[in-house]
N, C-alpha and C positions, 0 to 999 in steps of 0.2 A: 782419577775420579772413579767412584765405585758405587755399589749399592749394598746396604747392610740390612739385615733382618734377624730377628731372633725372639726367643721368649724364655722367661724364667718361671718355672712352675713345678709343684710337687706331682702334678699329673703328667706322666709320660705319654706322649702321643706317638703315633706311627711316624717313622722317619720321613714319610712322604709329605707331612705337614710342613716341616722346615724346608724341605726341597721345593714345595710349591710356593711358599713365601719368598724364597730366594729367587726362584725362577721367574717370578713376576717382575723382577728387577733386572732381567738379562740385558735390557737395552742400556742400562747404566754401566754394565761391566760385561762386555762380550768376550773377553779374553780368557776368563777362567772362573770357576766357582770353587767354593770350599766350605767345609762344615766342621763344627766342633761341638761335642756333647760331653758334659761332665756333670753328673748328678742332676740338679735342677736346671742347669744352664744349657741352652741350645742356641748356637750362633751360626748364621749363614752369611756368605759373602759372595758378591759378584765383582770381578776385577776388570777395570780398564787400566792397562799397564801404561804408566807415564814415566815413572822413575824406578830405577833398578828393576828393569823389566823381567829378568829371569830369576832374581834373587829375593823377592819379598812376597811370597805367597801368603794368602790369608784364608782363614783366621791364623794369626801368628801367636805362638805361645812362648812363654818364658822358658829358660833352659830346663827347669824342673817340671814343666808342663802344668803348673798350678794356676797360671794366669794366662788368659787369652784375650786378644783384642781383635775387633773388626772395625775398619776405618774407611771413611769416605772423605776425600779431600786431599789437601796438600799442606804440609808443614814447611813453610818457606825458610825458616831458620833452623832446619833440622841438622845442618852440618855443624853449626855452632853448638847446638844441644848435644850432638854426638861427642864433640870434644870435651864438653863439660862433664857429661855423664861417664865417658871413658875414664876421665881423671878421678872419678868417684869409685871406679872399680868395675864398671859394667863392660863385659867383653861382647862387642857387637859381632853378630853372625851374618848380617846383611848390609847392604850399602844404601838402603832407602830410608824413608822417613817414618815408616810404620813402627819400626823397632824402638824409635825414640819414645813412643808412648809407653811401651812396656818398661823401658829403663827409667823413664820419668816417673811412672807410677811407683816403682821400687824406691826411688829417691825421695819423691815429694808427696806421694799419695794423691789426694784430691786436688792439691795445689798445683798439680802438673799443668792444668789449664792456664795458670798465670804465666807460664813460661813459653807458651806456644804463640807463634806468629804465623797465621795461615787461615785457610778456610777448612772447616772440618765438622764432621759429625761422627762420633765414634762411640762404641760400647765396649767395656772391658769387664771381664768376669774374673774375680779373684776367689778361687776355691778355698784359700786359706781362711778367709773371713766371711765366705759366702756372701760376697758383695757384688752387685752389678752397678757399675759407674758409667754414666753416659754424659756426653757434653755436645753442645752446639756452638759454633764459632761466634765471635763477638758481635758481628753485624748480621748474622743469619744468612750467609751466602749458601750454606749447605743445610738441607732440611732434615728434621727428625720428628717422627710421629710416634705416639705410644698410647696404649690402652692399659688401664690398671683397674681390676675389679676387687682388690683387696687380697687376692690369692695368686693371681697370674698376671705377670707383666709381659706385654707383647709390644714390640717396637719394630720400626722399619723406616727406610729412607722416604718411602712414599706410602700414601694411604692404601694402595692396592696390596702392599705386602702385609700390612696389619690386618686388613680385611680377610686375607687368605687363611688366617688362623680361625678354626671353628668356634673358639670361645669368645670371639669379638662380635658383639651385636652391631647390626647395621641400621638401627633406628635413627631417623633423621632428627636433627636438632632444629626446631622452628626458629629459635633465637639466632642461629647461625645464618639461616636463610634471610632473616630480616637484616642482619649485618651486610650480607651480600647485596641485598636490594638497596642498601644505603650507599655502598661504596665500591661495588663491583668485584670485591674479593672478601675473603673471610679472615679477619685478623687473628693471630695467635693470642691466646692458647686455644682458641676455638677451632673446630673443624665442622664440616657439614654433618658428621656422624656424632651423635651424642656421647658415645663411649670412647671416642678417640680425641686426643689432645695433640697440639703441636708444642714441642718444647721451644720456648721463646729464645731468641738470639741471646748469646751471652749468659746462658744458664746451664747448670748441670742437673742431672737426675741421679739419685742414689737409692738403691734398694738394698736395705740391710736389716736383718732380723724381721723381715716381712713388714717393714715400715718404709714408705716411699717419701723421699724428700726432694723437692725441687728448689734450687736456690740460684740467685744471680751471682755471677763472678766478675762482671765488668760493666762499666758504664763510663762514657766520656766525662771528663772534668772540664767544665766551662769557666770555672771561677778564677783560675790562675792565668790571667792574660799576660802575653809576652810584652815586655817593655822594650820594643825595638822600633826602629824607623820603618817606613814602608819599603824602602829599597832593601833593607836588611831582611824584611819579611819575604820579599820576592826571592831573594837569594836562597833563604832557608827553605821556602816552599819548593823551589826548583830542586834543591838537593834531596828533600824528603820524598818528593814524588819519584825522582830517579832511583832512590833506594828501593821504593816499593816496586817499581817496574822491573828493576834488575832482579829482585828476589823472585819475581814471578816468571822469569825467563828460564828457570831451572827445569829441565825436562830432558828425557832421553828419546823424545819423539818430536816431529815437526810442529812449529808454532806459527800462528798468524794473528791477525787482528781484524775485528769488525770495525768498519769506518762508515759513518753516516754522512760525512761532509761538514760536520760541525766541529767545534773546538774540543769537546771532551774526548771523543775517540781519536780525533786527529792528533791531539797532543800525545796521547798514549802511543800511537803508531809512530810518531816522530821520535819519541824517546827510545822506543824499541829499535828503530833504525840506527839511531846514534849509538846505543849501547852494544848492539850486535856487530856494528861496523859494516853492514851490507844490506841489500834489499830484503824486505820481508814480504810475506804474502798478506794482502789485504782483501777484504770481502765486503760486498755491498749488494743490496737488492734494490731494484727499480721497477716501476710499473710502466708498461707500454701504453700508448694511447693518450687520450685527453682526460687525465685524472687530476684530482685536486692536489695530491701530495706525492712527490717522487724526488728523492735527493740524489739520484745516481750521477747527475752531472757534477754536483758539488763534491761528491765522494771521489769522482774521477780526477777532479782538480787537486784534491788532497793527495791522492795516490801519485799523480804526476809530479807534484812538488817533492814527494819523498823518494821517488824513483822505485816504488814498490812493484811487485808482481801482482797486478790488480785483477781481481775476478769479480765481474759484475753479473749478477743473476737478474736477467730481465724477464718479467712475466706479465702476462695480461691478467686483469682481475679474475677472469674465469679460471685461469690456471691456478691461482692462489686458492680459490674456493674449492677446487678439486681436492685439496688436502683438509677441508673443513671437517670431514667425518672423523678424522683422527683426534680432533681437539679434546673431546670428552675423555677418551681413554688416556690421553697424555696428562691431563690435569686432575682427574679423579674426583674433583668437587667443582661446583660452579665457580667459574673464573672468567671475567669478561674483558680483560685488557686486550684490546683489538690488535695491539702490536705483537701479540704472541704468535699469531699465524704467520706473518712474514718472517719472524725470528726463527720459527721452526723450519721454514723452507730454506732460509739462508744457512742454517746450521747443517742441514743435509747436504747442501751444496759445498760448504766449506770442508766437510768431513772427507771429501774425496782427496783433499790435498794436505790437510793438517789434522792433528789430534787435539790440539790446544789452541784456544783463541783468547786474546785479551780484549776486554770491552771497556766502554766508558761509563757504565752505570755508576751512580752514586755522586757524580760531580755536582749535579743540581742540588741535591740534598745537603751536601757538605758546604757548598759555596753560595747558596741562595740563587739558583739559576732560574727559578720560575718567577714570572711577573707577579704572580699572586703574593709572593712574599713582600715585595715592595709596597703593593697596595695595602696589605694588612698592616704593615708598620706605619704607613702614613695615616691610615684610618684610626689606628689605636691612639695616636696623639690627640685625635679629636674625641673619640669615645671615652677616654679616661675622664674627661670633664663632663661630657653629656650624660654619662652613666653614674656620675658621682651620687652618693647617697642623698645629697641635698637637692639633686636635680628633680624637677617635676616631670621630666620626659619619660622615664621608664614605665610608670603606671599608665601613661597615655598610650604608649606603644603596645603594651599588653592588651589593651582594649581594642586594638585594630583587628580587622579580619586577617586570617592566616595568610592569604595571598599577598597581603602587604607586609605583614609582620616577618615573613621569611626573608625579606630584603636584608642583605648582609649587614649593612650599617645599622638599620633599625633593630635587627635582632641582637646586635652586640650591646645595645642599651639595656637589654633585659636579662643578660646572662653573666655569670661570673667570668672573670678574665680567662680562667683556665679552659672554659668550654667554648670560647668564641672561635677557635680554629679547630676544624674537624678532619684534617688531612685531605688527601686527594684521592679520587674525585668525589663528587656528590651526585649520585644517581637519582634517588628519591629522597628528598629532604624529609627529615624526621618530623618536622612540623606538619607535613602533608599526609603522614601515615594514617591518621584517623579518617581522612577523606578517601584514601586510596585502598586501604586494606580492610578485609572483612573483620567483623567483631570476633569471630573465632580465631583468626590469625593474631589479632591484637591481644586477645586473652592468653593464647598459647605462648606469647613472647613477653608478657607483662613483667616478668621478673628478670628478663635478660638485659644486659648492658647494650646501649646504643654506641655508635662510633664516638659520639661526644664524650661519653664516660671514659672510654679507653684513651681518647686523646687528652682529656683532662689529667688523667693519671700520668701520662708521659710529659705533659706540660709541667706539672708540679715536680716531677723527678729531676728535671734539668736544673742544675745548680748555677744558674746565670741570672744576672740582673738585667740582661738585655733581652728584649722581646723577640728579636730575630733568632737568637740562639735557641729559644724555647720552641719557636715554630719549626726550626730545622730538626730539633730533637723529636718533636711529634712525628714528623714524616720519616725520620730515621727509625723510629720504633714501629710504625704502622705501614705506611705506603711502601717504604723501601724493601723490607724483608718479605712482606706478604703479597705484594704485587710485583714490583720490578724484579726482585731477585728470584721469586717463584717463577715468573715468566722465563727468565734467562736459564735457570736450572732445568726446568722441565723441557723447554724448547731445545736446548742443546743436548741434554742427556738422552732424549728420545732417539738421537742420532749418534750416541756414544761420543759426543764431543765435549771436551772439558772447557769451561769458561772461567777465566780469572779476572778479577776486578781490582785493579791497582788503587783506585780512589777509595776503596773500602778496606785496605790494610788497616788494622785497628790502631797501630802506632801512627800512621798517617792521619787518621781521623782524630786521634788525641792531639796531635800537633795543630790541626786546623781548628779544633775546639778552643785553643788558646789564642787564636787570632782575634783581633778586635773586629766586631761585625761591620764596621765602616770599611774594612778592607774587602768585604764580600759584596756588599751593595753600596755603590757610590753614586749618589744622584739617581739617574735613570739607568745606570750601567750595572748589570748583574755579573756576578763572578769576576769582579774587578781584578782581584789579585791573580786569579788563575789566567785571565787574559793577558796580564802583564808577563807572566811566565811564558805563555804560549807565543808571545811576540818574538821570543828568542828562537822559536822552532818553526813557525808557520807564517804564511803571508797574512797581512792585515785584513785583506778582503775575506778570508776564511774566518778569521777570529771574530770580526765585528759584524758579520752579516746577521740578519734576524734569526731568532731561534725557531727551529722547525722540528717537530717530533718525528719519531720513526713509526709511522702509522700507515694504515691502509685506507683506500678510498671508500670508507664505510657508507657515506650518504649515497654514492652512486650505486653501490651494491644493493642496498636496501630498496632502491627504486628499480633495480634491474633483476638480476638472477635470484636474489633472496626475497623478492616481493611475494612470490607464492608460498615460500616457507613461512613468512610472517603470518599469512592468513591461516595456514595449517597449524602452526605451533602455538599461536596466541588465541585461536578461536575456541569454539565450544568443545571441540574434541582435544584441545591442548591445555595450555596454561590456565585458561578461563575456568576449567573444571577442578582446579587444584585447591580451591577455597582460600586463595591468598588475596586476590583482588576483588573488590566490590563489583557487582554486576555492571557491565557496560564500560568499566574503566579502560580496559585494554583496547577495545575496539574504538573508543573515543580518541585515545592517544594515537592509534594507527591512522584514524581518519584525519586528525589534526595535522599529522606529519605529511600525509599524502597531499593534503590540500595546501600545504605550505604555510599554514597558520602558526605552527610551532615546530621547531627542530627537535624531535625526540629520538634522533638516530642512536645516541648512546644508550638510552633507556630501552629502546626496541631491541638493540643488540644484546643487552644484558638479559632481557626476558627470553629472547630466542635461545641463548646459551642455557639458561635455566631449564627451559622445557626440554631441550635436547638432553640435558643431564638427567632429568627425571625419566625420560624414556629409556635411557641406558641403565640407570641404577635403581630406580623406584617407580616403575611404570604405573602402579596402582595407587601411589601415595596421594592423599588429599588431607588438607587441614580441616575440612568441613566435618 
């Protein structure tokens, strides 16, 4: 795992610019740095050595020095690719996976991405054709940001690297702020800065002859369902997941696993144990004292069953909050997934013993793990009739007050099928925006898409006749890369820890897309087929216990140590002066929460993060 940065421009800047961009990513690659300059191209790299530790420095160039690549990630099928490319005449000079990108470019050009199995973000400069080619992996495990003004292209693994280039403007995009206030993250291709974009998952970027092209190279196919029995599907799923896990065990450094005490991470850890033939290192975080959520006991039971070398980081809530000040610097833009903070701390703890961890992210989105999916499918059987064009109900619902109309079932009667599901979570419902936000903020964002628009595009993109498949695809395009995977990437890489996600190997996702949805949700059972596989590896009491998220005791914190921060950051000297919320809205929510009239914990947390971000990056900004 590494950090990449660079720019393509006719204007040559001082070498310190590329050095500064690259140095901003030192946490992603503490082992070495490297630079390449050729004409218009300037590439920088920070390396975390995981494979071929001594033999794959970057930037890596072709034998004639005309092609150079910088690469963040891992290519899990690099050994098979090496054999194929060697048979085509390429003579390898290293033992790692980076060189397969150079050889693949020589053999297949831009189609090299269709041969890769892994997590990656890379940029390749071809001096022969004056072409910059960049790509981001299929599911978006690794990030890539860029800015293009028609003359200069700047790119980097994180926003901070792009912002370090003096030609990149830092003007804030109000539309991105509104997206954040709707769903606690900013979905690709948007970023909080108007001039910077996120390359979406499964996309490539090509700069050739001063024309920039962004194109999609992959999406899962839901249409070709497998004609197999359930028992055959269980066997096949077991084998496919083992192949994914085994491919992610390739490393020249110590590996471990995060375990939460649930089925997703527990199954990955069990397969790791089986495939390695011995005990592995497992890591979990728990909260001391009387808090609402802590899974350390369940995680310890998983570890005991596996016989792993278990490491439990036990913290008091105050100890976790001691790391809160790092949050804004780690994420660069407003980001309010509360699980990021414990994940950051656990990553630092795990890095003392291992360099790579496998995690359970993605299982819920692939197998329908959230209760919300079952409710949505059930409700849609009803709303398809109640919202029929001949039904008298939709016009009546539209006449209701907003407070009633935002009810999920009623709302479904007034919207097209594609817009009825808006991904996870919902902070400030879009129907309430006119009541909450100032006229200035609403005017500044009038031409910007809301989350419903982005979700509808993903819904229509899924080529499935099954409603559940389409819901899963929406979350795979939005929530998964821009919340869950962003959380994991930044939280682990701030401690130079590489995280791998076996459930998101794209070949595994392709296989799961071909499964009948009834194998994923069966009655009231979520992840039905995954649980059947897990029964081969884990005790039933672990598999079938209630789902519990990897979160922190937010409600307790907001009532305790963060109480004063809320007053300071949301009051007249804080977010209230930014021109986003109507007068009195913030204090009313805070009062309602403290009086126990409504639970605004998630909203208050999101607004606290936003004001902290403003104070770090744009202290004087206001929409007024």
